C-alpha positions as CSV (number, residue, x, y, z in Angstrom):
1,M,55.8,62.1,-33.2
2,I,55.8,66.0,-33.5
3,K,58.7,67.5,-31.9
4,R,57.8,70.4,-29.3
5,F,60.3,72.7,-27.9
6,D,63.5,73.6,-29.0
7,V,64.9,75.5,-26.2
8,V,67.6,77.9,-27.7
9,I,70.2,79.5,-25.5
10,W,72.3,82.6,-26.8
11,N,75.5,82.2,-24.7
12,Y,78.7,84.3,-24.3
13,N,80.9,83.2,-21.3
14,R,78.1,82.6,-19.1
15,L,76.7,79.1,-19.9
16,Q,77.1,77.9,-16.3
17,S,74.3,80.4,-15.5
18,L,71.8,78.3,-17.4
19,F,72.7,75.1,-15.9
20,D,72.6,76.3,-12.7
21,N,69.1,77.4,-13.2
22,I,67.8,74.8,-15.7
23,Q,65.4,73.6,-12.8
24,R,63.1,76.6,-13.9
25,L,62.5,74.6,-16.9
26,R,60.1,71.7,-15.9
27,N,58.9,68.6,-17.8
28,L,61.4,68.7,-20.5
29,D,60.6,65.6,-22.8
30,K,63.4,63.2,-23.8
31,T,61.6,62.4,-26.9
32,R,60.2,65.9,-28.0
33,D,62.5,68.6,-26.6
34,R,65.8,69.9,-27.3
35,I,68.4,72.1,-25.8
36,T,70.5,74.4,-28.4
37,V,73.2,76.3,-27.3
38,V,74.4,78.9,-29.6
39,S,77.8,80.2,-28.2
40,G,79.8,83.3,-29.3
41,S,82.6,82.0,-26.7
42,P,83.1,78.6,-28.0
43,S,85.4,76.4,-26.1
44,S,86.1,72.7,-25.2
45,A,84.8,73.3,-21.7
46,E,81.4,74.6,-22.9
47,A,81.0,71.7,-25.4
48,A,81.9,69.4,-22.4
49,S,79.2,70.8,-20.3
50,V,76.6,70.6,-22.7
51,R,77.5,66.9,-23.6
52,A,77.3,66.3,-19.7
53,F,73.8,67.8,-19.4
54,T,72.6,65.4,-22.2
55,E,74.5,62.3,-20.3
56,S,72.7,63.3,-17.2
57,T,69.3,64.1,-18.2
58,G,68.8,62.1,-21.6
59,I,67.6,65.5,-23.0
60,E,68.8,66.0,-26.6
61,S,71.3,68.9,-27.2
62,R,73.3,70.7,-29.7
63,Y,76.4,73.2,-29.3
64,L,76.5,75.5,-32.3
65,V,79.4,78.3,-32.4
66,R,79.3,81.7,-34.2
67,V,81.4,84.7,-34.4
68,N,80.9,87.0,-31.5
69,R,79.2,90.1,-33.2
70,G,76.0,91.9,-32.7
71,L,75.2,90.5,-29.4
72,A,72.4,88.0,-28.8
73,E,70.1,89.9,-31.5
74,L,72.3,88.9,-34.4
75,A,72.8,85.4,-32.7
76,R,68.9,85.3,-33.1
77,A,68.9,86.5,-36.7
78,E,71.4,83.9,-37.8
79,Y,69.7,81.1,-36.0
80,F,66.1,82.1,-37.4
81,T,67.8,82.1,-41.1
82,G,70.0,79.1,-40.8
83,N,73.2,81.1,-40.9
84,V,74.2,79.2,-37.8
85,G,73.1,75.5,-37.9
86,T,70.7,75.0,-41.0
87,L,67.1,76.3,-41.6
88,D,65.3,72.9,-41.5
89,D,66.8,71.6,-38.3
90,N,66.7,75.1,-36.5
91,L,63.0,75.2,-37.2
92,S,62.2,71.6,-36.9
93,H,60.2,71.8,-33.5
94,E,56.9,73.3,-33.1
95,F,58.2,76.0,-30.8
96,I,61.0,77.9,-30.2
97,F,61.8,79.0,-26.7
98,Q,64.7,81.2,-26.9
99,M,66.6,83.2,-24.3
100,Q,69.8,84.9,-23.1
101,E,71.8,82.7,-21.1
102,H,71.4,84.4,-17.9
103,Y,67.4,85.0,-18.5
104,L,66.7,82.2,-15.5
105,D,69.3,83.6,-13.3
106,T,68.2,86.3,-10.8
107,G,71.1,85.9,-8.5
108,S,74.2,86.5,-10.5
109,S,75.9,89.8,-10.5
110,Y,75.5,89.9,-14.3
111,S,71.7,89.7,-13.9
112,R,71.7,92.7,-11.6
113,Y,72.4,96.4,-11.9
114,P,75.3,98.1,-9.7
115,H,72.8,99.5,-7.2
116,G,71.3,95.7,-6.6
117,D,68.1,95.6,-8.5
118,V,67.4,92.6,-10.8
119,K,67.7,93.6,-14.5
120,G,64.5,93.7,-16.7
121,D,65.7,91.2,-18.9
122,V,65.9,88.2,-16.2
123,V,62.8,86.2,-15.5
124,P,60.1,87.3,-12.5
125,D,61.1,86.0,-8.9
126,G,59.9,82.4,-8.4
127,A,59.1,82.1,-12.3
128,V,59.2,78.4,-13.5
129,F,58.3,77.1,-16.9
130,D,56.2,73.9,-17.0
131,L,56.6,72.8,-20.8
132,D,53.6,70.6,-20.9
133,N,51.4,73.5,-19.6
134,I,52.9,76.0,-21.9
135,E,52.0,73.3,-24.6
136,R,48.4,73.1,-23.5
137,L,48.0,76.9,-23.5
138,A,49.5,77.4,-26.8
139,E,47.3,74.6,-28.4
140,G,43.9,75.5,-26.5
141,L,44.4,79.3,-27.1
142,R,45.9,78.9,-30.5
143,L,48.8,81.2,-29.7
144,D,51.5,82.6,-31.9
145,V,53.9,83.8,-29.1
146,L,54.4,83.9,-25.5
147,F,56.4,85.7,-23.1
148,C,57.3,86.2,-19.3
149,D,58.9,89.5,-18.4
150,R,59.8,91.0,-15.1
151,L,58.9,94.6,-16.1
152,N,56.2,93.7,-19.0
153,P,57.6,94.0,-22.5
154,C,58.4,97.6,-24.0
155,W,55.7,99.1,-25.6
156,F,56.2,101.2,-28.8
157,K,54.1,102.8,-31.7
158,L,54.8,102.9,-35.3
159,G,52.5,103.7,-38.0
160,G,49.2,104.3,-36.1
161,S,49.7,100.6,-34.5
162,C,50.9,99.6,-31.2
163,Y,53.5,96.7,-30.8
164,I,55.4,95.2,-27.8
165,A,59.1,94.1,-27.3
166,P,60.1,91.7,-24.6
167,N,62.7,92.8,-22.7
168,G,66.2,91.1,-23.7
169,G,64.2,89.7,-26.7
170,N,63.3,86.4,-24.6
171,F,60.0,84.6,-25.7
172,I,58.5,81.5,-27.2
173,I,57.4,81.6,-30.8
174,R,56.0,79.2,-33.1
175,S,58.5,78.1,-35.7
176,A,55.9,78.7,-38.2
177,E,56.0,82.3,-37.7
178,I,59.8,82.5,-38.3
179,R,59.6,80.5,-41.4
180,R,57.1,82.8,-43.3
181,P,58.8,84.2,-46.4
182,S,58.1,87.9,-45.3
183,A,59.8,86.9,-42.1
184,Q,62.8,85.4,-43.4
185,S,63.3,88.4,-45.8
186,F,62.7,91.0,-43.0
187,I,65.4,89.1,-40.7
188,G,67.8,89.0,-43.8
189,R,67.6,92.8,-44.1
190,L,68.1,93.2,-40.3
191,M,71.2,91.3,-40.5
192,E,72.7,93.3,-43.2
193,S,71.9,96.4,-41.1
194,C,74.0,95.2,-38.3
195,D,76.9,97.6,-37.3
196,N,78.0,95.5,-34.4
197,T,76.9,98.5,-31.8
198,Y,74.7,98.5,-28.9
199,D,72.4,100.9,-30.6
200,W,71.8,98.3,-33.3
201,A,71.0,95.5,-30.8
202,V,68.3,97.7,-29.1
203,F,66.9,98.6,-32.5
204,A,66.9,94.8,-33.4
205,E,65.0,94.1,-30.1
206,Y,62.3,96.4,-31.0
207,M,62.2,94.9,-34.4
208,W,61.3,91.5,-33.0
209,G,58.4,93.1,-31.6
210,Y,57.6,94.8,-35.1
211,L,57.8,91.5,-36.7
212,F,56.4,89.2,-34.4
213,F,54.3,91.3,-31.9
214,K,51.9,92.7,-34.2
215,P,48.2,93.8,-33.6
216,G,46.1,90.7,-33.9
217,T,48.9,88.3,-32.9
218,R,47.6,85.9,-30.1
219,T,50.1,86.7,-27.7
220,Y,50.2,85.2,-24.0
221,D,51.9,86.6,-21.0
222,L,52.8,83.8,-18.7
223,R,53.4,85.9,-15.5
224,R,49.8,87.7,-15.7
225,G,48.1,84.8,-17.2
226,R,46.5,87.0,-19.7
227,L,46.1,86.7,-23.6
228,F,46.5,89.9,-25.8
229,T,45.7,90.5,-29.3
230,S,46.2,94.2,-29.1
231,F,48.8,96.1,-27.1
232,P,47.2,99.1,-25.0
233,R,50.0,101.3,-23.6
234,G,48.8,101.2,-20.0
235,S,49.4,97.3,-20.0
236,F,53.2,97.8,-20.9
237,Y,56.3,99.4,-20.0
238,V,57.4,102.3,-21.8
239,H,61.1,103.1,-21.9
240,N,62.4,106.5,-20.6
241,G,59.0,108.2,-20.2
242,P,55.8,108.2,-22.1
243,S,57.2,109.2,-25.6
244,N,59.8,106.5,-25.6
245,P,62.6,108.5,-27.0
246,R,64.9,105.6,-27.1
247,F,62.8,103.8,-29.6
248,R,62.6,106.9,-31.6
249,E,66.4,107.4,-31.4
250,V,67.3,103.9,-32.8
251,Y,64.4,103.8,-35.1
252,G,65.6,107.1,-36.9
253,K,69.1,105.9,-37.1
254,Y,68.4,102.3,-38.9
255,H,64.9,102.0,-40.3
256,S,66.1,103.0,-43.8
257,A,68.4,100.3,-44.2
258,L,65.3,97.9,-43.7
259,G,63.2,99.7,-46.1
260,L,60.6,100.9,-43.2
261,P,59.1,104.1,-43.7
262,H,60.2,107.2,-42.0
263,A,58.1,107.5,-38.9
264,V,56.3,110.7,-37.5
265,F,56.4,110.5,-33.6
266,V,53.2,112.2,-32.3
267,W,53.5,113.3,-28.6
268,E,50.1,112.4,-26.9
269,P,50.0,115.1,-24.1
270,A,46.4,114.3,-23.0
271,F,47.3,110.5,-22.2
272,D,50.6,111.5,-20.7
273,Y,48.9,114.2,-18.4
274,A,46.2,111.7,-17.4
275,I,49.0,109.1,-16.3
276,E,50.9,111.9,-14.4
277,L,47.6,112.9,-12.9
278,A,46.8,109.3,-11.6
279,R,50.1,108.9,-10.2
280,R,49.7,112.1,-8.1
281,C,46.2,110.9,-7.0
282,K,47.6,107.8,-5.8
283,R,50.3,109.5,-4.0
284,T,48.2,111.9,-2.4
285,F,45.7,109.2,-1.3
286,A,48.5,107.2,0.2
287,R,49.8,110.0,2.3
288,Y,46.1,111.0,3.3
289,C,45.6,107.1,4.6
290,R,49.0,107.3,6.3
291,Q,48.2,110.6,8.3
292,S,44.5,109.2,9.1
293,M,46.1,106.4,10.7
294,G,48.8,108.4,12.7
295,V,51.7,106.8,10.6
């Protein structure tokens, strides 16, 4: 029997957040699915909670430990290359559904900004993941990757091509995509470039997009129920304005370590002006409607 989903959790002192919201994962199969916790905060209490989950549900689980470095992005890289666990075991399932430990949790303080809004790296309100349905979608549409983003993934452009990077690096991917020699080589270089800073983690999050969300990749948005094979800017989130200066900043800092080309970022004023004009027209029309109705 083909193993199906390895649900992999990148944890640092928030494991209870996962188990408090595990009901969002529906139709976990005792014979084909697995929960893997990769923890940078190892403790006997965490290990016991993972064992208790298996004892109460019958779902296979693993508890792997790592040094807390490079945030969740280095944890992903280590798991994807077998530097935590073993490569064959880590990629033994058809799909890896990997996420930060608080991804399913919309209620905790660490899933919200100080002003109260839910962070963009957390699931949309009401989201649930029916693994049977996701399997049918992936096989029926021949999907390579899937995501479910609250704000839509971050859009960026590099070398004339458009890419997206899911917020928080949370997505589902076929293990075969990770096993490709070119992917293994790229992830190895990414790991070597880690300087244990937040800037590097932001860069790495974009690099998952560069590696796995290329034009032509069969990508499915679970929230919008939409298949993408290209990534038009208007369908995604652009961080800090239309030119995405944050991506430009971290790319300029780390790209040479991965052997990536120097990028010339071209401002696209016509497109940016069109977006702003559309926003102004929408606001003007809304104001006109309110005035017409005497509101």
